[in-house]
C-alpha positions as CSV (number, residue, x, y, z in Angstrom):
1,M,16.6,172.6,106.5
2,E,15.4,170.8,103.4
3,Y,17.2,167.6,102.8
4,K,17.2,164.9,100.1
5,K,18.1,161.1,100.6
6,L,20.0,159.1,97.8
7,Q,21.2,155.5,97.3
8,T,24.2,154.3,95.4
9,D,26.8,151.8,95.1
10,I,29.8,154.2,94.7
11,A,29.8,157.9,96.0
12,I,32.7,159.5,94.2
13,I,34.0,162.9,95.5
14,G,35.3,165.0,92.8
15,D,34.7,165.6,89.1
16,G,38.0,165.7,87.4
17,I,39.5,163.0,85.1
18,A,40.0,160.5,88.0
19,A,36.5,160.6,89.3
20,L,35.0,160.7,85.6
21,S,37.1,157.8,84.5
22,L,36.2,155.8,87.8
23,A,32.2,156.5,87.1
24,Y,32.7,155.5,83.6
25,I,34.4,152.1,84.4
26,A,32.1,151.5,87.3
27,A,28.9,152.3,85.2
28,K,30.0,149.9,82.6
29,N,30.2,147.3,85.1
30,N,26.4,148.1,86.0
31,L,27.5,149.8,89.1
32,K,25.3,152.9,90.4
33,C,27.4,155.9,90.9
34,I,27.0,159.4,92.1
35,I,29.5,162.1,91.5
36,L,30.0,164.9,94.0
37,G,32.0,167.7,92.4
38,K,32.8,171.3,93.1
39,N,33.4,172.4,89.2
40,I,37.1,173.2,90.3
41,S,39.6,173.5,87.4
42,G,42.2,170.9,88.1
43,A,45.3,169.4,86.5
44,T,43.6,167.9,83.8
45,H,42.1,171.4,82.8
46,A,45.7,172.9,82.6
47,A,47.4,169.9,80.9
48,T,49.6,170.3,77.8
49,G,47.4,167.6,76.1
50,F,50.0,164.8,75.8
51,M,48.2,161.3,75.5
52,A,51.6,159.7,75.2
53,P,54.2,157.4,77.5
54,R,56.8,160.1,76.7
55,P,60.4,158.8,76.2
56,D,61.8,161.1,79.3
57,Y,59.6,159.0,81.6
58,M,61.7,155.8,80.3
59,L,64.6,156.8,82.6
60,R,62.2,156.3,85.7
61,D,59.7,153.9,85.1
62,L,60.0,151.6,81.7
63,E,57.3,149.3,83.0
64,L,54.8,152.3,83.3
65,V,55.7,153.7,79.9
66,R,55.0,150.3,78.2
67,R,51.5,150.3,79.8
68,T,50.8,153.9,78.9
69,A,51.4,153.1,75.4
70,Y,48.4,150.6,75.7
71,E,46.3,153.2,77.6
72,C,46.8,155.7,74.6
73,G,45.1,153.1,72.4
74,R,42.4,152.5,74.9
75,W,41.5,156.1,75.1
76,R,41.3,156.1,71.4
77,G,39.0,153.2,71.4
78,I,36.5,154.7,73.8
79,F,36.3,158.1,71.7
80,D,36.2,159.3,68.3
81,P,39.9,159.5,66.9
82,Q,39.2,163.2,66.3
83,I,39.4,163.6,70.1
84,V,42.8,161.9,70.6
85,K,44.9,162.4,67.3
86,P,48.5,162.2,66.3
87,K,50.6,165.3,66.0
88,L,54.2,165.7,64.9
89,F,56.7,167.0,67.4
90,L,60.4,168.2,66.6
91,I,63.0,168.1,69.0
92,P,65.5,170.8,67.5
93,I,69.1,169.8,67.9
94,G,70.9,173.0,69.5
95,P,72.3,174.4,72.7
96,E,69.1,173.7,74.5
97,L,69.5,169.6,74.2
98,P,70.7,168.6,77.6
99,E,72.4,165.6,76.2
100,S,74.0,164.7,72.8
101,A,71.8,164.1,69.9
102,G,73.4,160.6,69.8
103,K,71.9,159.8,73.2
104,F,68.6,161.1,72.2
105,E,68.4,159.0,69.2
106,A,69.3,156.0,71.3
107,L,66.5,157.0,73.6
108,L,64.0,157.3,70.9
109,D,64.9,154.2,69.4
110,F,64.5,152.3,72.6
111,Y,61.1,154.2,73.0
112,D,59.6,153.1,69.7
113,K,60.6,149.7,70.5
114,E,59.1,149.6,74.0
115,T,56.0,151.2,72.9
116,A,54.7,149.1,70.0
117,P,50.9,149.4,70.8
118,R,51.4,153.3,70.3
119,L,53.5,153.1,67.4
120,C,51.3,150.9,65.4
121,Q,48.6,153.7,65.3
122,L,50.9,156.4,64.3
123,P,52.4,157.3,60.8
124,S,56.0,156.6,61.7
125,G,58.4,156.0,64.3
126,Y,61.2,158.5,65.2
127,F,63.1,160.0,62.2
128,K,65.9,162.8,61.9
129,V,65.7,165.9,59.7
130,N,68.8,168.0,58.6
131,Q,69.0,171.8,59.1
132,T,67.7,172.5,55.4
133,I,64.7,170.4,56.0
134,L,64.0,171.8,59.5
135,E,64.0,175.2,58.1
136,K,61.6,174.3,55.6
137,I,59.4,173.0,58.0
138,E,59.5,175.5,60.7
139,P,60.6,178.6,59.0
140,N,60.0,180.8,62.1
141,L,62.8,178.9,64.0
142,K,66.2,180.8,64.6
143,R,68.4,180.4,61.4
144,N,71.8,178.5,61.8
145,R,71.1,177.6,65.5
146,F,70.0,174.1,65.0
147,D,71.6,171.3,63.2
148,G,68.4,169.7,62.3
149,A,66.0,167.8,64.6
150,L,64.6,164.6,66.1
151,A,61.1,164.1,65.0
152,L,58.3,161.8,66.6
153,W,54.6,161.2,66.5
154,E,52.7,161.5,69.6
155,F,49.0,161.6,70.5
156,T,47.6,164.8,71.8
157,V,44.0,165.7,73.2
158,D,42.3,168.7,73.9
159,A,41.9,168.5,77.8
160,G,38.7,170.4,77.9
161,A,37.0,168.5,75.0
162,L,37.9,165.2,76.9
163,L,36.3,166.3,80.0
164,K,33.3,167.3,78.2
165,K,33.2,164.0,76.4
166,M,33.6,162.1,79.5
167,R,30.8,164.0,81.2
168,E,28.4,163.4,78.4
169,A,29.5,159.7,78.3
170,I,28.7,159.0,81.9
171,A,25.4,161.0,81.9
172,N,24.2,158.9,79.1
173,M,25.1,155.9,81.3
174,G,22.9,157.2,84.1
175,V,25.6,158.7,86.4
176,E,24.1,161.4,88.6
177,K,26.3,164.5,89.1
178,I,25.7,166.8,92.2
179,N,27.2,170.1,92.2
180,I,28.3,170.4,95.9
181,K,29.1,173.4,98.1
182,E,30.5,171.7,101.2
183,M,31.3,168.4,102.5
184,L,29.5,168.1,105.9
185,G,30.7,164.8,107.2
186,C,29.5,161.2,107.7
187,E,27.9,158.5,110.0
188,K,29.5,155.3,110.6
189,M,28.4,151.9,111.4
190,N,31.1,149.2,112.6
191,N,33.9,151.3,110.8
192,R,31.9,151.6,107.7
193,I,30.4,154.9,106.2
194,S,26.8,154.3,106.5
195,E,25.8,157.7,105.5
196,L,27.7,160.5,103.7
197,M,26.3,164.2,103.9
198,V,27.0,167.2,101.7
199,M,25.4,170.4,101.0
200,N,24.7,171.0,97.3
201,S,25.1,174.2,95.4
202,R,21.6,175.4,96.3
203,G,22.0,174.9,100.0
204,Q,20.2,171.7,100.2
205,I,21.4,168.8,102.4
206,I,22.2,165.4,100.6
207,R,22.2,162.2,102.5
208,I,23.6,159.3,100.8
209,N,22.5,156.2,102.6
210,Q,24.4,153.0,102.8
211,P,26.9,153.5,99.9
212,R,28.8,150.3,99.2
213,V,32.1,152.5,98.8
214,V,33.0,156.0,99.2
215,V,36.0,157.2,97.0
216,N,37.9,160.4,97.3
217,A,39.1,161.4,93.8
218,A,38.9,165.0,94.4
219,G,42.4,166.0,93.0
220,S,43.7,169.3,94.3
221,W,41.4,169.4,97.0
222,I,41.9,165.6,98.0
223,S,43.5,166.7,101.4
224,D,40.5,169.1,102.2
225,V,38.3,166.1,101.8
226,W,40.3,164.1,104.4
227,K,40.1,166.8,106.8
228,V,36.4,166.4,106.8
229,F,37.1,162.7,107.8
230,G,39.7,163.6,110.4
231,I,42.4,162.3,108.3
232,S,45.9,164.0,108.0
233,L,48.4,162.7,105.5
234,P,51.5,164.1,103.8
235,M,50.8,165.7,100.5
236,K,52.4,168.4,98.5
237,L,50.7,170.3,95.4
238,N,53.1,171.3,92.6
239,I,51.9,174.1,90.4
240,G,52.1,173.8,86.6
241,V,51.4,176.9,84.6
242,Q,50.8,177.2,80.7
243,A,51.5,180.6,79.0
244,K,50.0,182.2,75.8
245,V,51.9,183.8,73.1
246,P,49.8,185.5,70.6
247,G,50.6,184.8,66.8
248,R,51.3,182.2,64.2
249,Y,54.8,180.8,64.8
250,L,54.8,176.9,64.3
251,K,53.5,174.2,62.3
252,S,54.6,171.2,64.5
253,G,54.8,170.7,68.1
254,I,58.1,171.6,69.5
255,I,59.6,169.9,72.4
256,T,62.6,172.0,73.9
257,F,64.3,172.0,77.5
258,G,64.8,174.8,80.1
259,P,67.7,175.6,82.2
260,D,66.4,172.9,84.5
261,K,66.8,170.3,81.7
262,K,62.8,169.8,82.0
263,Y,60.4,169.4,79.0
264,V,59.0,172.6,77.7
265,V,56.2,171.8,75.1
266,C,55.1,174.5,72.5
267,L,51.9,173.8,70.6
268,Q,50.4,176.2,67.9
269,K,46.6,176.7,68.6
270,D,44.2,179.0,66.8
271,G,46.0,182.4,66.9
272,Y,48.5,181.6,69.6
273,V,51.0,179.3,71.0
274,Q,50.6,177.4,74.3
275,I,53.8,176.8,76.2
276,G,54.3,174.9,79.4
277,P,54.4,173.7,82.0
278,T,56.6,175.6,84.3
279,N,57.2,172.5,86.6
280,G,56.7,174.1,90.1
281,T,56.5,177.9,89.8
282,D,54.2,180.3,88.4
283,N,56.7,182.2,86.6
284,I,55.6,182.6,82.8
285,G,58.7,184.7,82.2
286,Y,60.6,181.3,82.4
287,L,58.6,180.0,79.6
288,Y,58.5,183.2,77.4
289,S,62.4,183.3,77.5
290,V,62.7,179.5,76.4
291,F,60.2,180.2,73.5
292,A,61.7,183.6,72.7
293,G,65.2,181.6,72.3
294,L,63.7,179.4,69.7
295,I,62.3,182.0,67.3
296,E,63.7,184.3,64.8
297,G,62.9,187.7,65.1
298,P,60.6,189.5,67.7
299,V,58.1,187.5,69.8
300,S,54.8,188.9,71.2
301,E,54.4,189.3,74.9
302,A,53.4,186.1,76.9
303,S,50.2,186.1,79.1
304,F,49.0,183.6,81.7
305,L,46.8,181.0,80.0
306,K,45.7,178.5,82.8
307,S,47.4,176.6,85.9
308,G,46.7,173.5,87.7
309,Y,48.0,171.6,90.6
310,R,49.5,168.1,90.3
311,I,49.6,166.0,93.5
312,K,53.0,164.7,94.8
313,P,52.1,162.0,97.3
314,F,55.5,160.8,98.2
315,A,59.2,162.2,98.6
316,V,60.3,160.4,95.4
317,D,58.5,161.6,92.3
318,T,56.3,159.4,90.3
319,Q,53.8,159.3,87.6
320,R,52.0,156.0,89.0
321,P,48.6,155.9,90.3
322,V,47.9,156.0,94.1
323,I,45.3,154.3,96.2
324,W,45.0,154.9,99.8
325,N,42.7,152.4,101.9
326,H,41.7,154.2,105.0
327,K,40.9,151.2,107.1
328,S,43.7,152.1,109.4
329,H,42.0,155.5,109.9
330,G,38.6,153.9,111.0
331,F,36.7,153.8,107.6
332,D,36.8,150.4,106.0
333,N,34.9,151.2,102.9
334,F,36.6,154.7,102.2
335,Y,39.2,155.0,99.7
336,S,41.3,157.7,97.9
337,L,42.5,157.8,94.3
338,H,45.0,160.0,92.4
339,P,45.7,158.7,88.8
340,G,49.2,159.9,88.3
341,K,48.6,161.5,85.2
342,M,45.6,162.0,82.7
343,V,46.3,159.0,80.4
344,L,46.3,156.7,83.3
345,A,43.0,157.4,84.8
346,L,41.2,154.5,83.2
347,M,43.9,152.2,84.5
348,A,43.7,153.8,87.9
349,A,40.0,153.3,88.1
350,D,40.6,149.6,87.1
351,E,42.7,149.0,89.9
352,L,40.8,151.0,92.4
353,L,37.7,148.8,91.7
354,A,39.9,145.5,91.7
355,K,40.9,146.4,95.3
356,V,37.5,147.2,96.3
357,K,36.4,143.9,94.8
358,K,39.3,142.1,96.8
359,D,38.3,143.9,99.9
360,G,34.8,142.3,99.6
361,W,32.8,145.6,98.9
362,L,31.8,144.3,95.3
363,D,30.1,140.9,94.2
364,P,32.8,138.5,93.1
365,D,31.4,138.5,89.4
366,I,30.6,142.1,89.0
367,F,33.9,143.3,87.8
368,A,36.8,142.2,85.7
369,P,39.5,144.8,85.4
370,D,41.4,145.6,82.2
371,C,44.8,145.1,84.0
372,E,46.5,142.1,85.2
373,Q,49.6,143.6,86.7
374,E,49.4,145.9,89.5
375,Y,50.7,149.4,88.7
376,A,49.1,151.6,91.4
377,L,51.2,152.4,94.7
378,D,49.9,152.1,98.0
379,G,49.5,155.6,99.7
380,T,49.3,154.3,103.2
381,S,52.7,152.7,102.9
382,P,54.9,155.5,101.8
383,F,58.1,153.6,102.7
384,K,57.3,150.6,100.6
385,S,56.2,153.0,97.8
386,N,59.3,155.2,97.9
387,L,61.5,151.9,97.7
388,K,59.4,150.5,94.8
389,I,60.0,153.8,92.9
390,C,63.7,153.6,93.5
391,R,63.8,150.2,92.3
392,L,62.0,151.1,89.1
393,V,64.3,153.9,88.3
394,I,67.4,151.5,88.7
395,K,65.8,148.8,86.5
396,S,64.7,151.3,83.9
397,F,68.2,153.1,83.8
398,V,70.0,149.7,83.5
399,A,67.6,148.7,80.6
400,L,68.1,152.0,78.8
401,M,72.0,151.8,79.1
402,L,72.1,148.4,77.8
403,H,70.4,149.5,74.7
404,Y,72.4,152.7,74.5
405,F,75.5,150.5,74.2
406,K,74.0,148.2,71.7
407,F,73.0,151.6,69.6
408,L,76.6,152.8,69.8
409,V,78.2,149.4,68.7
410,N,75.6,148.6,65.7
411,P,73.0,151.4,65.3
412,A,71.4,149.5,62.2
413,L,70.8,146.4,64.4
414,T,68.7,148.3,66.7
415,R,66.6,149.6,63.9
416,K,66.1,146.6,61.7
417,C,62.6,146.2,62.9
418,G,61.8,148.8,60.1
419,I,59.3,150.7,62.2
420,K,61.0,154.1,61.3
421,Q,59.8,155.5,58.1
422,K,60.2,159.2,57.2
423,P,56.7,160.6,56.0
424,S,56.9,161.3,52.4
425,N,56.7,165.2,51.8
């Protein structure tokens, strides 16, 4: 059978946002990379499009929310701002709101203060609009149902456009992409992967000789790659589905809540509204009923738009990146990477390369990560990682409660930094 031999510093398995970001950061640091991908539509393809820290995450991981604010600006610095751009979102104040409007105001006030790198690039901080203004901004929302809305600006991105830009960027940096049909296995020498073997989409055998590092960043098929190496680790995939409702209903983005009190985001696109995600189910009827409950008059029937799988590596939920070092499985130079969420993919790449460098697989002067604090969790130590997640939740909850009490006692004091300005109409 025909075969081809290649050499590289880093062989990256996968071609989603994690793999592309790793290749981008590595190539910037003069490391030769090869991407081995299957062109499978993953979680990024199905993303709502938030490039945002998100205020609801402050209840679980305030540290990561602060860092995410920085990462939003980092993405805007890499690509034309037309790719990552601000959009106004409204949170209608009505029966769908799982907590009082006062609590949400305190949350958004805290959010603005804790995400200054994000806020300095946006038109304003959060503000409140009354019922009259809301009905002028969004005339298709149900009349007399909402007591106004809370408004905030967030960055959004077209996930497909972002992936396309990343592919173009790494191709221009000399990163080779191989479309593979099958992972065939590897050869080892002294617990190091000395050769990686794959079959490309044309049936040709590709042998990658002496890679310094092999990284499994395969997203939803990460566990399939593990099986090729004889590795079995606990892993859960949560489906997220986006629905499509034809028509023009909205001018702003709408953030509302389902019966489970989780975010449902409604974004007007060209000729339809994108609604999602379903958070663990493929039932788009759930999304349709939430959206129809917001709109005055009849609503067009919803249809399936797209779906993706998000990896859940631990019993306790987290948005943090996860890195696995497979030394305990007999592969010293084999790692796996999950970015946590799309906006953290560059940070996850930084931390993976920092770990690889610390383990001695990269030259000491070849890479300086854009991240001093360690945010990624250790996939091979689930107990420690779960414990860390729980500590972060407690720490974040206490910080938020302290701010909430200050907000109740003296709202003007919490706002005196002057970052909230209602945009002029």
